[in-house]
MARTI-947280 format. One record per residue (C-alpha): residue in three letters; x, y negated, z negated. Coordinates in steps of 0.2 Angstrom, whole numbers, plus 5000, padded with zeros to 4 digits. Last residue first. Layout:
! MARTI-947280
ALAXYZ...
This chain:
! MARTI-947280
LEU535043114808GLY536143094823LEU537843054815MET538443124798THR539743054786VAL540343164771THR541343064758ILE542343154744PRO542643084727ASP544343114720VAL544543294712GLN544643304693TYR546043424691PHE546143584680ALA547743694678SER547643884676SER548643904692ILE547543794702GLU545843744696TYR544843604705GLN543443504697LEU542143424708GLY541243274699TYR540743174714ILE540143204732THR539843054742VAL538543034755SER538442954772SER537142934786GLN537342864803THR535742854814SER535342694803SER533942614793SER533042754783SER534742844779LYS534643034777ALA535443104762ASP533843144753ASN533043234768LEU534643334772SER534743404754PHE536443454747GLN537343614747TYR539043674739TYR539843844743VAL540144004733ALA540844164742GLY540044334739SER540344374757VAL538644434761ALA537544364748ASP538344184750ASN537944094734TYR537443914737VAL537743794722GLY536743634720SER536143464727ALA534743344727VAL535343174732LYS535543034719VAL535142864726PRO536242714723ASP536042644741ALA536742664758ASN538042784750ARG536842924746TYR537443004730VAL537943194727ALA538343264710ALA539543394704ASN539743434685GLN539643624687TYR540443634704ASP542043714699ILE543143734714THR544443874714GLY546243864720SER547343894735LEU545843844746SER545943864765ASN544843834779GLY546143764792THR547643664796THR547443514785SER547443614769ASP546443584753SER544843644761PHE543043624757THR541543714765VAL539843614764ILE538143694767LEU536843564773ALA535043564768ASP533243554775ALA533443654791ASP532143714804ARG531943554813ILE533843514810GLY534543544827SER533443434837SER533943294825LEU535743314830VAL536943324816LEU538643274823PHE539943274809ARG541143134806GLY543043174804ASP543643044816SER543943184829LEU542143234828LYS541543394819PRO540143494827VAL538943574814ASN539543754810GLY538343894813SER536543914806LEU535943994789LYS534144054787GLY533644074769THR531844054773GLN531443914761SER533243844758ASN533443824777TYR535343794780LEU536343694793ARG538243714791VAL539643594787SER541443614790TYR543243574783VAL542643434770THR544243384762LEU545043414745LYS546543324738PRO547543404724VAL547743274710THR549543214707ARG550543314695ALA551543244680SER553143284671LEU553643174657ALA555143074651ALA555642944639ALA557442884643VAL558742834629SER558842654628TYR559742534639GLY560942384636ALA561242224626GLU560442104637ASN558842204636PHE558342384642ALA556942504640ARG557042664650VAL555642754658GLU555742924666PHE554643024678GLN554743194685TYR553443234699LEU552343384703THR551343374719GLY549543404722PRO549343264733LEU550943174739LEU551443004732GLY551342834741ILE550842734726ILE551542714708ASP550542594697ILE551442534682ASN551242504664THR552142424649ALA552442264660SER554242184662THR554642294677ASN556142374685VAL555842494700LEU556142664707PHE557842734701ALA558142914706GLY558043064694ASP556343134701LYS555542954699TYR556442824688VAL555642674680ALA556742534672TYR555942434658SER556142254652VAL556542184635THR557142004633GLY558041994617MET557642104602ALA556642264600ASN555742284583ALA554642424590PRO554942494607ALA553542454619VAL552142584621TRP551942674637LYS550842684653LEU551142764670ASN549842764684MET550042884698THR549442874716THR549242994730SER547843114724ARG547443024708ALA548443034692SER548342954674TYR549942954664VAL550642944647LEU552242884638ASN551742864620THR553442794615VAL554742684623SER556542714617GLY557442594606PRO558042424612ALA559942384614ALA560542274599ILE560842084599SER562441974600ALA563242104611GLU565142094614LYS565542034631THR565842164646SER567542224650VAL568142214668VAL569242334678LEU569442304697ALA569842444708ALA570642404725SER569442404739PHE568742564745PRO568942614763GLY567642574777ALA565942654779ASN565142694796GLY563342684795ALA563042634813LYS562542464808ASP564142434798PHE564742484781ALA565942394768ARG566742464752VAL566742394735LYS567542454719PHE567242414700SER567942504684TYR567042464668PRO567642424651THR566342414637ASN565942274624PRO564142274628SER563342414639LEU562942384657GLY561142384664LEU561542254678VAL562842234692ILE562642074701GLY563242054719ASN564341954731GLU564941964749SER563141974756SER562042124762VAL562042224746ASP562042414743ARG561842494725TYR562742574711LYS563742714719MET564742804706ASP566642784705ASN566542704687VAL565342574695TYR565242574714VAL564542434725SER564142474744TYR564342324756GLY563242274770VAL563042234789THR564842224795ALA564742184814VAL565442264830ASN567242304828ASP567142264809LYS567942134798ALA567742134779ALA567141974770ASN568041934754TRP567441974737ALA566241924723LEU565642004707THR564341964694VAL564442074678GLN563042124667ASN562542184650GLU563442074638LEU563941944651THR565341924663GLU565341794677GLN566241774694VAL567341924694ARG568541964708LEU568742084723GLY569841994735THR569942124749VAL568742244757GLN569542374768GLU569142364787PRO567442414794ALA567242594802ASP567442634820THR566242764827ASP565042654836PRO563942764848LYS563942724866GLU562142674871GLY561142804882SER559942854868PRO559342684865LYS559542634847ARG558142674835GLU556842544830ALA556742494812LYS555442574800VAL554042484793THR553942514774VAL552342494764VAL551742414748PHE549842414746THR548942274736LYS547142294729THR545842154727VAL544142134720THR542742014725TYR540941974720GLN539941824727PHE540041824746HIS538641954746ARG539942084742SER541842074744LEU543342184745THR545042094747ALA546442204754THR548242144751LEU549642214762SER551442194756VAL552742234768MET554442314766GLU555542304782ASP556842424788PRO558542354791SER559042294808GLY560142404820ALA558742424832ALA557442284831PRO556142284817ARG554542374821THR552942274826VAL551342354819THR549542294822GLY548542334807ASP547242194809ASN548142074797GLN549742094807ILE551142204801PHE552942164806ALA552841974810PRO551341964799LYS552541984784ASP551441944768SER550042034776THR548241994772TRP546742114774SER544842084774ILE543542214768ALA541642184768THR540542284756SER538642274762ALA538342464759SER539942564757GLY541642494763GLU541942384778LYS543442324788LYS544542484786LEU546342454790GLY547142584802ILE548942574805ASN549942544821LYS551442654824THR553242674816ILE552842674797SER553942764785SER553642744766ASP551742724767ASN551642874778ASP551842914797GLY551943084806SER550243064813ALA549642884812PHE549242814795GLU547542764788ILE547742644773GLU546742694758LEU545242634749LEU544342764738SER544742674722LEU544342504730ASP542642574736LYS542242624719TYR542842464712LEU541742364724ILE540242474721ILE540442454702GLU540542274705ASN538942254714ARG537942354701ALA538842264687ARG538442094694ASP536542144696LEU536542214678VAL537342044671SER535941954681LEU534642054671ASN535241974655SER533641904648ILE532542034654ASP530741974652THR531041854667ASP531142014678LYS529442064673ILE528942214662ASP527242294666TYR527742444655LEU527642584667THR527942494684ARG529242364679ALA529942484666SER530242624679GLU531342504690VAL532242444674LYS532542624669ALA533242664686THR534442524685VAL535042574668GLU535342754674ASN536242694689ILE537342584678ARG537742734667ASN538042844682GLU539342714688LEU540142714671ALA540342904670GLU540942904688SER542342784684TYR542842634693ALA544042494686LYS543942334677ILE542042314673GLU541642204658GLY540242274647ILE538942414651ASP538342404633ASP537542234636ILE536442314650ALA535942454638GLU535542324624VAL534442224636ILE533542384642THR533242444625LYS532542284619ILE531442264634ALA530842444631ALA530542414613ALA529442264617LYS528442354630VAL528242504618ASP527642404604ALA526342314615LYS525742484622VAL525642574605SER523842584601ASP523342574620ASP524142734624ILE525442724637SER525042794655VAL525942914666THR525442984683GLY525543154689SER526343204706GLY528043264700THR529543174693SER529643074677ALA530942944673PRO531942994657LEU531142954640LYS532142824630THR530642704630ILE529542834622ALA530742854607GLU530842664604ALA528942654603ASP528642804592GLY527042904596LYS526042894612LEU526142944630VAL524642994640VAL524843114654PRO524043134672SER524443304679ASP526043364688LEU527243284676ARG529043334676LEU530143254663SER532043284661LYS533343254647ILE532143244631SER532943194615ALA531643154602GLY532443044588VAL530742974581GLY529243064588ILE528543074606ASN526643124606LEU526343184623THR524443194628THR523743304641GLY522043274648THR522343394663ALA523543534660THR523143644675SER524343544686ASP525843584676VAL526643474662ASN528443514662VAL529643454648SER531443484651ASN533143504642VAL532543474624ALA534143434613GLY533943434594GLN533743264585GLY531943294580SER530243254588ILE529043324601GLY527143324598VAL526043404611THR524143364613THR523243474624ASN521643434634PRO521943574646GLY523243704642SER524843724653VAL526243634645GLN527943714648VAL529343654636SER531043704643SER532843734637LEU532643704619SER534243664609THR534743654591GLY536143554583THR534943444573GLY533243514572ALA531943524586PHE530243494579ILE528743544591THR526943494586THR525643594594ASN523843574601ALA523543734612ARG524243814628VAL526143784626LEU527343894634LEU529043864625THR530543924635GLN532343974632ILE532643934613LYS534443904607THR534843904589ASN536743924588MET537344104584PRO538644134571ASN537344174557GLY538244174541ALA537244044533SER535544034542PRO535443964560PRO534943784562ALA533043754564LEU531843744578GLU530143714571ILE528543754580LYS527043684572SER525243744574ASP523643634577PRO522843774588ALA523743944589ASP524043994607VAL525943954608SER526944064619VAL528844094616GLU529844154631SER531544234628ASN533344194623ILE532944164604ASN534844164599GLY534744084582LYS533244014572LEU531443994576THR530143934563LEU528343964566THR527243844556LYS525343884553SER523843764557ALA523043904567ALA524044074566GLY522544184571SER522644104588SER524244194592LEU526044134591THR526644244605ILE528444294607THR529244384622GLY530644494616LEU531344484599LYS533144534604GLY534744564594THR536144594606GLN536944424606SER536744424587SER535944324573SER534244314580GLU532944234568LEU531044224567VAL530344134552ALA528444154548GLN526744074545SER525444194551GLN524844294566VAL526444314575GLN526544434589THR528244494595SER528544594611GLU529944714617VAL530944714601GLU532744774603ALA533944774587GLY535644824593ASP536544704582LYS535444594571VAL533644544572GLU533044434557ILE531244424552ARG530844294539VAL529244294529ASP528644114525ARG527544094509GLY525644084508ALA525644214494ASN526544344505ASN525144474506VAL524344404522ALA526044394530ASN525444444548VAL526944474559ARG526644604572LEU528144684581GLN527844784597LYS528844914606ILE530244924593VAL532044984595THR533144974579GLN535044964579GLN534744824566LEU533144744559LYS533144634544ILE531544584534SER532344434527HIS532944304514ILE531244214515ASP530544364505GLY529344494512SER527544524516LEU526344594529VAL527544654542GLU526844774555LEU527944884567ASP527044964581SER526745134589GLU526145184606PRO527845184615GLY528745264600MET529645154587VAL531545204585ILE532445174569ASN534245164567GLN534245034554LEU532844944544THR533244814531VAL531944764518THR531944614506GLY530544594493ASP530144434484PRO528444404492GLY527944584492PRO528744744499ASP527544764513VAL528244834529THR527044944539LEU527745064551THR526245114562GLY526145274572THR527445374582ILE528945334571THR530645404577THR532145424565ARG533845404573SER535245534572ALA536645464583SER536445294575ASP537145364559GLU536645284543PRO534845344545GLY533445224541TYR532845114526LEU533844994516GLY532944924501THR531544824493GLU529944914490ASN528244944498ILE528745024514SER527245114523ILE527245264535SER526245314551ASP526845474559LEU528645534558VAL529945614570THR531545664561GLY533245574557SER532945604539ARG533345424533LEU531545364535LEU530945504524GLU532345484511ALA531945294510VAL530045334509SER530445444494VAL530245634493THR529345704478PRO529645884472THR528145974464SER528445984445THR528946154437GLY527746284432ASN528546434441GLU527146444454ASP527346264459ASN526546114449GLY525445974454GLY524146074463SER523946184449GLY523246054438SER524045894432ASN525445784440ASP524345624436GLU524645554454GLY523945714462GLY524645874468GLY525045964485GLY526545964496VAL527745814500VAL527245664489ALA527745494496THR528945374487ALA529345194485SER530645174472GLY530845054457PRO530345184444VAL530445364450ALA528845454446PRO527845294445GLU527045244429ASP525145224430ASN524645394422LYS525945364408PRO527445474408PRO527645604394LYS529145564383ASN530445704382GLU531345634397THR531345454389LYS532345514374ALA533645604384ALA533845444394LEU534045334379ALA535345454372GLN536245454388ALA536245264387LYS536945264370GLU538345384374THR538945284389TYR538945124378LYS540045214365SER541145284379LYS541545114386ASN542045034370ALA543744954372LYS543944914390PHE542144884395GLU541844784379TYR543344684383ALA542844654401LEU541044604394ARG541844474382ALA543044404396LEU541544384408ALA540544294395GLN542044184391ARG542244144410GLU540444084412ALA539144174422GLY538144054432ALA536244044427LYS535044154437PRO534744284424SER534444164409PHE534344304396LYS533044254383LEU532844294365ARG531444234354GLY531744154337GLY530644004338ALA531943894347GLU532844014359GLN534244134355ILE535244194371GLY535344374375ASN536344514367VAL537244614381PHE538044784379GLY536844824365ILE536144984372ASN534344904374PHE535144744382ALA536144834395MET534644944398SER533444804402VAL534744704413HIS535144864423PRO533344914426LYS532844724431ALA534344694443TRP533544744460VAL531844664455SER532744494451VAL532644444433GLU531244304430SER530044434422LEU531344474409ASP531244294403ALA530644314385LEU531844464383GLU531144614374ALA531944744385ASP530544854392VAL531044914410PRO530745094407LEU532245214410THR532645314426LYS533445174435ALA534645134421VAL535245314422ASN535645304440GLU536645144437LEU537645214422GLY539345244429LEU540045104418ALA540645014433ARG538845014439ILE538244944422PHE539644814423PHE539044764441VAL537244744437VAL537744644421LEU538744514432GLU537444504445GLU536144454432ARG537244324424THR537644244441ILE539344234450SER540044084460ALA540344084478ASP542044034484PRO542544204492SER540844224502PHE541244394509THR540544364526THR540344464542GLU539144614537SER538444504523SER538944464505GLY540344584507GLN540544774509THR541044804491ILE541744944480GLY542045064494SER543845074490GLY544445004506VAL543244854505LEU543944824487ALA545744834493GLY545344714508VAL544644584496TYR546244604485ASP547444584500SER546444434507TYR546544334490TRP548044224492SER547444164509SER548444204525PRO547244324532ASP545844194530VAL544244274523ASP542744184529GLN542544284545PHE542544444536GLY542944594547SER544844574544ALA544644614525LYS545244794529ALA546844724535ALA547244634519ASP547644804510GLU548144794491LYS548144974484LEU546944984469GLY547744984451MET546044974443THR546344814433LEU547444734446VAL546144764460ILE544644714450MET545444554444LYS545944504462ALA544244534468LEU543444434454GLU544544284458ALA543844294476ARG542044314470THR542244144460MET542144124442ALA541243984432LYS542043874419HIS541443874400PRO542943974394GLY544243864403PHE545743954398THR547043824393HIS548943844391ASP549343704404GLU549843834417TYR548043914417GLY547544064407SER547944244408ILE547044414409ILE547544594407GLY549244574398ALA548644664382ASP548944504372VAL547844404385LEU546444534383SER546544524364GLN546544334365ILE544944334376GLU544144454364SER544544354349GLY543844194357ALA542244264364TYR541044144355SER542244004360ASP542643874348ALA544443924346ILE544643954365ASP545443794370LYS547243804365LEU547743974373GLU549044054363VAL550244154374SER551144324369ALA552544344381GLY552344464396HIS551244394409THR551744224417LEU550344094416VAL549144064430PRO548843964445MET547644024451MET546344124441ALA546344314445SER546944374428LEU545344304421LEU544144424429VAL544644584423SER543044664420SER542144544431ALA543044614447LEU541544714450ILE540644564455ALA541044604473SER539644734472ILE538244604469LYS537644564487ARG538044734494ARG537144814479SER535544714483LYS535644774501GLN535944954496PHE534444954484LEU533445094492LYS535045184496MET534545354488
């Protein structure tokens, strides 16, 4: 029989107790006789020493044994394997999530599993660090002695004062162990003996039993067999079950007293009885049946399931635990649970039409129903206090109803409850609790449909997708730290009161009936703004407190915004949330602007975040073929940003680029010109930010008919030193003649080009102290002809008075589509004046004294190599390097009109040459949304990666209003697009409307990039 299989699983790991002490880590080396210095006062001192001498157990390295210490399951596992000579096999422990393959005990746990001695504390855990109780220890030793079946046939009559406290599954074992002298009990005052079954088993107790097991096994076996023979000869009492501890059903005739011909067969022997466990394990079709004892019920093989056509009643009592496996309930049948321990009525690989939980026989205690792998319940009706838990993706409880019979009761939900839960029980409580130990599924509830007064408590780490209130005059309390995604009060729920408790976290609120709010003032102020047609009012009892709390919350939220130095979507969203909270508070809590002491700070933040957002999006518009490093035509300089943002430009070289973007190229033969353009963005003449762009204006080319200059300048002469320092040399030379004109000189160091200069002198930087260098100079003309090298000049730098700096550390980057910001930490303990040389793709870029730099003019989606070297008067450090890719740039390729009600999708909206889309009013009569197609190519509708829309959001640019948006799945092509509401996007004051899409993430080759915000401008709305 497998009636006690669950209990055996719990205790089976205790088998190690017979050799417990050899498992302690660290231990003494076996071999030599060792005297343990702390066992003299132990009642098992001689047994411990005997086992040590035999090499079975050992103590700690400090020659102690710790007789009063507890033993863990991992230590017991090692003990069993070593004592029984089992083959170590870590692979067979791989199913236990809490057994690390690299742990010292994994081999021993696997050996136990392979031998069938244990299956763990659950299907997925072994609990290696759990301690062992005294009753568990005894059960194991009785099993190890091979006497478990004998124990179950004997009366449970040990004269122990606390025998009633022994668990049901352990009583036969403890009683027989006492009666055969294997355990002796603990003396109480007054002479009575007790057993203390729940107390932890000490190491000395394990050693004594291990010794008895080793030395006297045959003696205890004989005593047990003698008791069994004596019991067989004793007539059973009328009220004594045929098989103690089992639930049985009689097959054939006969009564309970086994008297008369109906109770015997024709040979005079007793009529055989078949237990409930055997019936349910049979794989046959059964009618109604009841389970009244703890145990595992159902076939082991899922291929031969048992079918129930009537009612299967589970009623093992308040301390009973039952597991049902491989049982199928017929279409007209149901499973009824009347009692059970909080540690579970478990269902696995079992199909149930209807589950009814009515714990009338449970002494007012919760009964817990756990659905595991393959358990499928179509509907669950709860009529009493209960705990429902799913510990598997495939364990389903179906639709759950807390019926009116469960008034004032508590229903606790744990694990993966991915279904609708209806609440019809008045004054009930729904508690979302964290999953039980060993349950890998977080507690997630899909929907709570509330039709009666209910209190909902969402525990820490739990989540509830939706609360739907549909009953009239209903009071719903919501509290706890768990996440509640939405609360919806429908139009039938008139007279609803929401009692918001401390810590309640509600993300959205839709009210289509008038609602009164009461509860914790601070929690009420943290509620999101409500949508829907219903009104909100504050209960008079908390109105003053709520107003004060709302003011406090708003002031703190404004203070938390802090100083704005750059744009981020998260910061913008936070400012918008605070703004919406202020607007809501004015109406809901009758708060005046004068009540908010720092309202001006919010006004500043609202303007500055718009400025920094415009600043982050601001780019110079180049003519076709031009870019920031090569300008040949006029450039476009935006004059305005989003609502009320003015942009002005200042050029440091207006001779080449004027403030309006007009470009005048340098004359042919002249060098290119680098120009700094500074944009100043302002709002309301009060708030300003600036951004500087450095661009290059290319010189004009020579006329095509002009005769080319092919003559090179003469050789440079008179190369000499003007000054020598630790890390630099100043050179001078005589002017070189040319047939047209010499325009510059190239300086070489150790035969490698250092730089070009336009005069007859130059400074060479970045040299090492006390080092000889060879210098040469050659002239070049406008046509690029280079003359011969000068004679080499060898110069040694001076000795250094300080050391060169170490390398920079923590070199990191943040990228946009065309810019890259590098940051680093200065070298520690550097001497002198430290600066930094920055290189891009192996070429020198710029020197800077700061520990960060913005690099512009990059190409979107391009991988670059950057290096940073620190230097001072003494020389350069080793380079710190990194590879960084700019963010791919997405653009809007096309938009299409869409009717979300009818599903009608129209063709592409015309796109103007400046990128705006012409959305005529006549064309949108049958449309309420726009479908957007993105591209990362300038030549067509092409995406080399995948867009993630999960965190996308759309905001109207005219004001900080969020536009309804979402994903559109094309049923024909299977493609995924993005859509947003036309009505929300439309500007009320202009025929031009503009929205910006934020939060897109783009995946290319398994790398993820946060896409720059994308603006869509529409004409004709």
